[in-house]
C-alpha positions in Angstrom: 18.2 -1.9 -2.1 16.7 1.4 -3.3 15.7 4.3 -1.2 14.7 7.6 -2.7 17.2 9.9 -3.4 14.7 13.1 -2.0 15.6 14.0 1.3 11.9 13.7 2.5 11.6 10.4 1.7 12.0 9.4 5.9 9.8 12.3 7.5 8.8 12.2 11.0 5.2 12.8 9.8 3.5 11.0 7.5 3.5 12.3 3.2 0.5 13.4 1.3 -0.9 10.7 -1.4 0.5 13.3 -4.4 3.8 13.3 -2.6 3.9 9.4 -1.7 3.1 9.1 -5.4 6.0 11.4 -6.5 8.1 9.5 -4.4 6.2 6.2 -5.7 7.1 6.8 -9.1 10.4 7.8 -8.8 11.7 5.1 -6.8 9.8 2.7 -9.6 11.6 4.0 -12.4 14.8 3.7 -10.9 13.4 0.2 -9.2 12.7 -0.6 -13.3 16.5 0.4 -14.3 18.3 -1.9 -12.0 15.8 -5.0 -12.1 14.6 -4.8 -8.8 11.6 -4.6 -6.7 9.8 -3.7 -3.4 6.2 -4.2 -1.9 3.2 -1.5 -2.0 1.4 -2.0 0.8 -1.9 -0.7 1.9 -3.5 -0.5 5.1 -7.4 0.5 6.4 -8.6 1.2 9.3 -12.1 -1.3 9.3 -13.6 0.2 12.0 -13.1 4.1 11.8 -16.6 5.2 10.0 -18.1 3.4 13.3 -15.7 4.7 16.3 -16.6 8.3 14.6 -20.7 7.2 14.8 -20.4 5.8 18.2 -17.9 7.9 19.7 -17.4 11.1 17.8 -15.0 13.3 16.6 -12.3 13.9 19.0 -12.2 10.0 19.5 -12.0 9.0 16.0 -9.5 11.1 15.6 -7.5 10.2 19.0 -7.6 6.6 17.0 -6.2 8.5 13.9 -3.1 9.7 15.8 -2.4 6.5 17.1 -2.7 4.5 14.2 -0.5 7.1 11.9 1.8 6.9 15.3 2.4 2.7 15.0 3.0 2.8 11.6 5.7 5.7 11.7 7.0 3.1 14.3 6.9 -0.1 12.7 7.8 0.7 9.5 11.1 -0.2 8.4 14.4 2.2 8.4 14.0 1.5 4.7 10.2 2.6 3.9 7.7 5.9 3.2 4.6 6.0 4.9 1.5 7.8 3.5 -1.9 8.8 4.7 -4.0 8.2 1.3 -7.5 8.8 2.9 -9.4 9.5 5.9 -8.9 5.4 7.1 -6.2 4.5 4.2 -2.2 4.4 4.5 0.3 3.4 2.4 3.3 2.2 2.5 6.7 1.6 -0.1 8.3 -1.1 1.1 12.2 -1.2 -0.3 13.5 -4.1 1.5 10.8 -6.8 1.1 11.8 -7.8 -2.1 9.9 -11.3 -2.0 6.4 -12.1 -0.7 7.5 -14.0 2.3 9.5 -10.3 3.4 6.4 -8.6 2.6 3.7 -11.0 4.6 6.1 -10.7 7.4 6.1 -6.7 7.5 2.4 -6.7 6.5 1.9 -9.5 9.9 4.0 -6.8 12.0 1.7 -4.0 10.9 -1.8 -6.2 11.5 -0.6 -6.9 14.6 0.6 -4.2 15.4 -2.5 -1.3 14.5 -4.6 -4.2 16.9 -3.4 -3.8 19.7 -5.8 -1.5 21.8 -6.0 1.9 21.7 -7.0 3.9 25.2 -8.1 7.2 24.6 -11.1 9.3 26.3 -11.5 6.9 29.1 -12.4 4.0 26.3 -10.5 1.0 25.6 -11.1 0.6 21.0 -9.7 -2.8 19.5 -9.6 -1.9 15.8 -9.1 -4.1 13.0 -7.6 -3.6 9.6 -7.1 -4.8 6.2 -4.0 -4.9 4.3 -3.7 -5.2 0.4 -0.3 -6.0 -0.9 1.8 -5.3 -4.3 4.7 -5.5 -6.2 6.6 -3.2 -8.0 9.0 -5.2 -11.1 10.4 -4.4 -14.4 7.3 -3.0 -16.2 5.3 -2.6 -13.7 4.3 1.2 -12.8 5.1 1.8 -8.6 1.4 4.2 -9.4 -0.1 0.3 -10.8 1.1 -1.7 -7.9 -0.4 1.1 -5.5 -4.0 0.7 -7.8 -3.7 -3.2 -7.4 -2.9 -3.3 -3.1 -5.9 -0.9 -2.8 -8.4 -3.1 -4.7 -6.4 -5.9 -2.6 -8.0 -4.0 0.1 -10.8 -3.5 -1.2 -10.8 -7.7 -2.0 -10.4 -7.8 2.2 -13.3 -5.9 3.2 -15.6 -7.6 0.9 -14.9 -10.5 2.3 -15.4 -9.1 6.2 -11.9 -7.1 6.8 -9.3 -7.5 9.6 -6.7 -9.9 7.0 -3.9 -9.3 4.2 -4.2 -10.2 0.3 -1.8 -9.8 -2.1 -2.5 -8.7 -6.0 -0.4 -9.7 -8.1 -0.2 -7.2 -11.4 0.6 -8.1 -14.5 3.4 -5.7 -16.3 1.3 -3.9 -19.2 1.5 -5.1 -23.1 3.5 -2.1 -24.9 1.5 -0.8 -28.0 3.7 -2.5 -30.1 3.1 -5.7 -29.1 -0.3 -5.1 -28.9 -0.6 -4.3 -32.9 1.6 -6.8 -33.9 -1.0 -9.4 -32.0 -4.0 -7.4 -33.5 -1.8 -7.9 -37.4 -1.7 -11.4 -36.2 -5.3 -11.9 -35.7 -6.5 -9.8 -38.4 -4.1 -11.9 -40.4 -5.2 -15.2 -39.3 -8.6 -14.8 -40.2 -7.7 -13.6 -44.3 -6.7 -16.2 -47.2 
């Protein structure tokens, strides 16, 4: 199991997107060296804009705080989390090295986030969309994060409140691309 060697990896507060990406890049490099993979999850709250429009900024902020707190309480001790944007959160789950483990974690997060939020005399139910991807040898952490973000978009396009796994193919090295191009060009010449 790989955990980034930075002391900020387990902050009580969620990391900024920039810090999260830097730690993800470091962890991805280490994972690539030792050949280990880990899950990258992106969780988006589906109706936060609707809550803001119907109930105002104070209620929406209270919901955001509840979601952040639940995320901090639910993530495993070998994971780090970040607020990626207003309604989106990211997580590097180092112990989730298989699809089964990652789906179990996504399911636990999904259920925890769907519990009622009691704030300002209201009970609100939020749904969440979860995108999931893996790093592995040759796949950069930022590419896995982008794949997980695309998976969330796919979930939301299909109505939200679900989890989708995105498969990330390792990039083709430039030397291999050049050799393929050479073969393709050479094959047409006699």
